[in-house]
N, C-alpha and C positions, 0 to 999 in steps of 0.2 A: 418563451426558448426553453427548452431544455437542456438542463446542466447536468452531467455525470459524473460523479465523483469516483475516485480510489479511495480505499479507507486508510491502510497503513501507511504512513509516511504523508499523505495528503490533508486529510481530517485528523488524525491521532498522532501520538509519538509511541513508537512502541518500541523503541531503539533498547530501553531499559529491560523489558521482556526479551527481546532476540540476546542481547550481550548474557543477560542471568542465564537464561537456558543453558546457553553454551556452555560458559562456564560448570553448570551444575552437570552437564553430560559428563562433560570429559576430566569433572572434579580436580579443575586447577583454575586460577587466576592469573597465572602467568603473564597472560596477557592481556591489560588492561583495556578499560571501556574505550579510551579514546585511538588505542593501537589496532583494537578490533574494528572500530568503524573506520580507522583511517584506512586497513586493507579491504573493506568492504568498497568504501569509496572508488577505490579505484579498478574495482571490477572481480576481488577475489571472491570467490564461494566460501561457503562455510567448508566444503570437502578441500579445497585449494588451501585452507587454512590451515588444515588439520594433517595435511599431506606434507605441505613445505615448514609446517610450525612445529610440529609434534609426530611426525614420523609416522603417522598412522597406517594402518594398511587396509590394503580394499576390504578386508572383512570388518575390520573397527570403525572404517566409514561405514560400511553399509548398518551396523548396529548401530551409531550415531544418528544416520538418518530416519531410522525408524524410531528410535525415542523421541528424535525432534518434532515427527509428524504426529506423534500419540500425546504429546505433552504441550505443546505450542499452542493452542487453543483451549486449553483447560482453565477452570476458572483461577486458579493460581496466580498463574501468568497472566493472562488478560488484566487481571486487576492493577498488575504494574502501570497497563498502559494512561497516557492522559491526553486529551486534548492541545491539538497544537494553538499555540495563543492567538487569540483574534478569531478562532472558529466560530463561536456563538455570534459574536458580534454581525460575521460575515454574512454567517445563513438568514440572522435577523433583516440583516438590507436588502437580501436578494429574494427572500421566499413570497412577496408581495407578487412580484411580474412574471416569476418562472416557476418552472419544474423542476425537482430538484430529486435526483436518483444516485443511489449507491453502487456501484460495480465492482465485486473484489472476489481476487483469488484464495479466499478463504476456505477451509474443509466444511466448517457447518453452521448453515442459515441460523440454525438455533441459538449457536454461541454469539454472532454477528448480530441478531435481533436483540437477546439479552445485555451484550456490551452498550449499544446504542441507546436501549433503555439507560443503562446504570450512568452513560453518561450525557442525560438528558438532550440528546440529538436527535430520536429516534422520528418526531414530533413533524421533522422538517422534511422527511423525505415521501416521496409518493410510493417507491416500492424499493426494494434491495434484491441485486441480482447475486449472488454467491455461486462460484465454478464448483464449488464442490470436489476439485479434481477430475469432474468429466466433461468438462467444457472449457471452451477459451472463451476469453470475455465479448471478443465480437462476433460468438457464434449465438451467447446468450440474448445479447443485444438484439441481435437480428432475430431471433426468434420470440423477443419480447410482447410483440405486437404494436412495440412503439414505433412511427415514423419519423425518422430524423432528416435533417434539412440541414441547408448550408450554414444555416443560423445557429444552432445546437453547439454547444461544448462537452469536450471530457477535458476533466481536471486530475492529474495523476504524476507522479515522481519516479515512474520508470520508464525505461525504452518501450517495452509491452503497451503499456496505457496510451502514448504516441501512435503505435501501431495499431490499434487498435480503434482511436478516432479515425485514422485515416481510411482503414478498411470499411468503416460504414459511412464514410463521406462527411464528418463532420470537422470544426474546427479545434484544436489541439494546445492545453496549454500545460507545460511542465513547473511543477515546483520543487525549490530546491531544500525542503525540510525534510526528505526523505534519505532515501538509500544510493542515490545515486550524483555525481559530480556533474558541474555546471559543464564541463568539456564532453562528456559523455553524452548526458542529454543532448545538446548542440548537435551531435552526430545521427541523432534521430530526425531532427529538422522540425521540432514543435513551432506551431504558430506564435508562439509568444513564451519566454520564460520568465517566472517571477520567483524571488524570496519564498513567500507562503501565499495562502489562501487570503489574508489579509492584506496582502498587497495586491489584490487584482482590482484595478480598477476600470474594467473593460465591460462589465456587466450593469 
C-alpha cells in the first residue's frame, strides 16, 4: 500500500512558526496565539486577519505576503516546528508493510529534506514531493511515475489534500491536528477523519 502524507499539520506541528512569523512581520502581539488560531480555524486567511483586525491596506498586505514567503521556510522559523505526538511510533508501525511518501506545498525541497533529517523521520519515506509553488500536489503525484490504486491513501489536514486524493483516485484521510476545523473538513467528504495520525487504525 502507498501512503502519501502532507507535512505541516499532519506530521509536524508548525503553529508556533506561523504565529511567530505573523507577529514579527506586523510587529505586534495584540492577537494572542489562541485568538490567531481560532480565526484561522474558521477559515480566515492572514490577509483577512490583517484587513479586518489591523486595517491593513492592499499595499501593506502585499508587503506582508512578500515578507512571509521569504521567511516562512528559513532555518530560524523551521526550528520552531515539532513532531505531532505519536508520529514516530505510527511510522514505525506502518513502515514494514507499506511505502510511505510526503507531498507538501512548501517552496524548498532542500529545506524540507533538511527538516525531516533534523526531526529524524527522513528514513521512513521513499520519496518527497514538493510543489515549490510550481505545480499542484495532484500534478506532482500524477507525474511521479508512481501507480496508484484504490487501496492507497493520502493523509492530510486540509481540503486541498482531500481534493488531491480524489483527483488521483485514492482513499482520503483528514486529520484534525492541523489548520482546519472538523466542520470545514467534513465539507470535503474525506473517507475518514481522525484526531491525528496516532489515532489511525485502518492501516
